[in-house]
N, C-alpha and C positions, 0 to 999 in steps of 0.2 A: 743515292741514285746516280748512275753514270749520266754524263751530259747528254749523250744520244738517247738514252732511255727517257730522260726528262723532256727532250725535244719531242719524242713521239707522244708522250703523255700530254704535253702542252698543246700539241696539234689536235688531239682528241677533245680536249677541254675548250679549245678555241681561244687561247690567250695569244692573240695575233702578234702583239708587239714583242712579247718574250720569245715567241717562235721565230720571228724575223731576226731578232738579235742573235739567237743561237745559230740560225742558218748562216748568218754572216760570219760567225766566229769559228766555224769548223766545217769541214766536209763531212757528209753523211757516210758512214761506213757501209759497205755492201751488206745486203740482207743475206742470211744463210739459212739452210735447212728448211723447216716448215714455212717460215716467213717468206723466204725467197720463192718457194713453190706457190704459195698463196698469191703473192704479188704478181707472179707471172700469169696466173689464172684470171685475175681481175684487172689487169693492165688495160688502160683505155676506157674503163668503166667507173673509175673512182670520181667522187665528187670533189670539185675544186673549192675547198674551204677558203683559201686565201683571197681569191677573187671575190667570193661572196662576202666575206667579212669586210674587205675594203669598201665595197659598195654600201653595205649596211651601216658601217660606222660613219661614212660620209652622210648618208641620209639622216641618221639619228643626230649627228652633230648639227646639221642644218636645222632640224626641228627644234633642237635644244636652244639654238640661238634665237629662233622665232618665239619659242615658248607657247604654251597653250593660251589662247586669248582670254585675258582676265575678265572681259565683259560677258563671257558666256555664263549663264546661270546653271545650276545643277540640273534643272529640268531640260535645258538646251543640250547640255553635255550628254545626258542620258538619251535624248532623242537622236543625237548624232550617231551614237553607238548602235542603237537599235535599227536606225535606217540603214546603216552600213551592213549589219548582219542580214537584214532582209535583202539587200543588194547582192551579197555573197550567195544567199540562198537562191536568188533568181539566176545568177550565173551558173550555179551548179545544176539547176533545173534545165537551163538551155543547153548546157554541155551534154547532159544525159540524153536530151531529145535529139541532138545532132548525132551523137554516137549511135543511137537507135536507128536513125535513118541510114547511116552508112552500114550498119550491121544487118539491115533487113534485106532478105533476098528478093522481096517484092519491089524494091526501089532500084530502078535501072539507071537513073542519073542522080546519085546522091548529092553531087556538088550543086546542081541547080535546085534540087528539092530542098536543100538546106540553106540556100543563099540568104534568104531574109533572116533566118535565125542566126546565121554567122555574122551578118552585119550588126544585128542587135547585140550579139554577144561581144563583139569588138568594142562597141560603144560603151557597154556596161563595164567591161574590163578597164577601159580608159577612165571611166568615172571612179571605179574602185581605187585605181592608182592615185587619183587626186585626193580622195578622202582618207586614204590609209594612214598617212603620218599623224593627222589630227586624232583619229580614233585610237591609235597606239598610245599617243600622249595622254589622252583622257583615261584610258584603262590603267596605264602605268601610275598616274596620280591617284586613282582610286585604290589600287592595291597598296601603294605607299602609305596612304592615310591609315588603312587598317593595320599594316605592319607597324607603323609608328605607335599606334594605340596598344599594340601587343608587346611593346617594349623594345622594338628594334630601331627606334628613331632617336636622333640626337638633335634637338632644336628643330624637330619636324623633318629632318633628313634621315634617310635610310641608307645604310651602306652594306653591301654594294647597292647602288641605285637600281631600281626596277627598270629593266630595259629589255624589250623584245621587238622582233620585226616579223610581220606576216610574210610568209614565203612558201614556195614549193620546197618540201624537205627532201633530203637524200633518202634513198632506200638503205637498209642496213642488212648486210650479209652476216648472219650469225652462225658460228660454228661450235659444235659440241662433239666430244668423242662419242663413238658409237656405244662403248661399253658402260658409260655412265652419263647421267644428265649433268653437264657442267659447262658453263660459259667459258669456252677455250680461246676464241679469237673472234674478231669482227673486221669488217671493211665497209666503209661508207661509199655508196654507189650513186651514180647519176640519178637525179630526181626523175620520177615518172618512167623508170625503166619498164618497158613492156613485159607483160607476164610471160610471154614465150621466151624472152631473153632471161628472165629470172629463173625459169625452170631449166633452161639450158645451162646456165651458170652453176646452179645447184648440182646438176648431174655431173658436170666437169669437176667440181670441187669434191663431191662425194667419191667419185671414182679415182681422182688423182691423189687425194689425201687420205682416203679411207676414213672419212668422218661423216657426221650428220650435219647438213647445212640447211639454211632457210633464209630467203630474202623477205624481210618484214618492212612494212611501212612504219614511219615514225610520226608521232603527234607533236613532238617538240624535241629540241636539242639545245643543251646548255652551253652554246657558244656565248660570246658577249658582244653584241646583244643576242639574246636567245632567239633561236629559230622557232617560229610558231606556225602551226598549220592554219591557213586562212579558211576557217569554217563558219557556218551560220549559227552554231550553238553558243548562246551567251554563257551558259554554265561551263561548257567544256573550255571555251576560250579563256575565261578568267581563272578557272582552276588550273589549267595547264600553264598559264603565265606565272602563277604563284608557285607551281611545282618547279618550274625551271629556275625561278629566283632562289628557291631553297638550295638547289645545286650550287648556285653562285655563292650563297652565304657559306655553305659547307666547304667551299673550294680550298680555303686557306686554313682549314682545320683537319685533323687526322682522318675523319670519316670521308671527307672530300678528296684530300690529297692522295689517299691510298685507295681511291675508287677501284682501280684495276688490279689491286694486289691479290684479291681472291674473290670467289663467288659469294662468300659470306659478306665481305665488305660491300660489294656491289648491291646485294639484296638489302642489307641494312640501310644503305644510302637511298636506294630507290623507294623502299617502303616508307622511310622517313619523309622523302619529298612528296609522296602520294598523300600521306596524312596531312602534312602542312598545306599542300595545295588544296585539298578538299576543305580543310577548316577555314583557311583564309578566303578561298573562293566563295564559300557559303556566306561568310560575313560580308564580303563585298556586295554580293547579290542582295542580301537582306538589307544592307544600308542604302544602296543606290538604285536597286531594281527590285523593290520589295514584292511587287506583284508576281515576280518569277520565283520567289523563294517558296520551297515546299512548306506546307503547314507543319509546324512543330518538328522541323527537320533537325537532326543531330548529325553533324559532319563526322563525328568520331564513330568508328565501328564499336559495337557493344561487346563487352566481354562476358555478358550474361547469356544464359541459355535462352534461345528464342521460345516463345510460347508454342504449344502444340497446335499445329494447323494442318489442314489437308495438304499433302504435297502437290505441287503443280504437275501438269501432265508430263512435262519434261523439265527437270531441274538442271539447268546448264552447269551451275557451279558444282552441284553434287556429282553429276556425271563426269565432269572434268577432273574432279578430285579423285574419283574412283580410277579414272584412266591413268592419272599420274602415279598413284600409289601402286597400281598393278604393274605399270611399266617399270617403276623403280625396283620392284621385287624381282621381276623377270631378269632385269639387267644385273642385279646383285647375284642372281643365281648363275650368271654367265650365259643366259639364253638370249643372245642378242637378236638372232633372226626371229625368234618367237615374239620378242618384245616389239620389234618393228612391224611384224604382221599384225599383232594385236592393236597397235596404235593406228594402223591403216584401217582396220575393221571398225575401230571406234570413230575414226574420222568420218567414215561413211554414215555411221549412225547420227553424228552431229549434222551432217549435210541433209539427211532425211528429215531432220527436225528444223530445218531452216537456217542453220549456222554454217555458212559457206566457207569452211576451213579448207584451204587448198592443199595443205600438207601438215600432217601432225606427226612430229618426230622428236628426237632428243633435243634438237636445236630449238624447236618450238617451245618446249618446256624450259629450256635454259634461259630463253629470253623473257617469256611472259611470267615465268615463275618468280622472277626477281621483284615484281610488283606485288608484294605479298601482304598487303593490308586487308585483302579479302580472300576467302577460301576459293579453291579452284585449281589453277595451274600450279600452285606451290606444293600441292600434295601434303605430306606430313612434315614438311620443312618447318622447324620451330621458330625461325627467325621472325616471320610476320607477326604471329601472336605475341612474341616477346616485345617487339617494337610497339604494338598496340597497347600492351599492358603498361609499358613505361610511359606512354602518353597519358593513359587514363590515370596514372598515379602522380603525374606532374601537376603542380598547381597552376601552371600557365604554359602557353605555347613557347615563350622564350625560355622558361625553365627546362622544358622538354628538349629543345634544341641545344641548350648549353650542356645538358647532361649527356646527350647522345653523341655530340660532336667529337669527343675523344675516343669513341668506341669503334673498333674495327673488326672484332671477332664475336662469334656467338657466345663463347665462354664469358667474355666481359659483359655482354648484354644480359645474359641469364643471371649473373651475379647481382645486377641492378634490378632486374625484373623477373624474379623467380616465378614459376607457375603457382 
């Protein structure tokens, strides 16, 4: 891999020190062709990863020096985490109420009408900032304990260490060709980009590059420390933290190093991280938060046929699977306009049933179809089922990751996990 290509790859993966070393060692060559035109369209809206990573590393280093207080019991640690998540939930609630006040045509002076709520919100956000480092450290230690028991530890230490930081995440501009659903390019954008700016950027990119684009929110990003959405869901937080750690573990192995080589490699990688995140997350919850564990839950998707039951009124996964399969067929037949009209009609159907999908296009499926551990957006892509089969046939989580880490293509995967 050329040095500049490695530089771009390291930037996407968040290896700040290596990135800075390469930046100092050579000047960046000018972008050309597609990359240059895309850069011109998103200029001024890109997320500043270097500034974020410097701040996050400083914060994590300070917490590492302090350490998690040894005098805290497991019950106290658990309560600290749950209290924090309730605090985040209250912040989300107040933010929604304030937004509703400003959006209401009946409110003539939204600033004064929301003054008390905004004061309370500011105080709660300050409280969240004080609590955040300790909560991160507790969850990191809990995940580390489970990973060590799964065979990833050495004298109780896991490498790479579990590390994440709650933060506002960048938005992701995803680009697919119009004639086929394929992850072609991406750009990380400023966090919290207003929806009207998202739509305007997509229109400019679609028209300027003749592609299908979509700005999507992210739940996590595998920089180091990982960027994690600060939400109020215990299950989502822990599973997502374990998901991002899996990317870290894979990073120095072929499946991680070649993440951007092809859509196949990316889908294998993301599906693997989803399986590991779900499995480790479920074990952390069962061990430290048992009252939140689903009864008789199995974190692994079943490869067996489900029992015959009455279909729900609207089966999201089944309908999305149908949409993807039909869109793939129309595109394969060269009917691009028909495929795009069909996806828009299906989007309206989803909205009618309460699924507020802003835009359903090739880029949508290129992004969400990579998380292929469950049916739906992946359509008939065989990668997800093959990864699930390989996990089901592996004697342990460590054995599964050791087996899949060298794999970068569907052909290799199917040789190890044939149907």
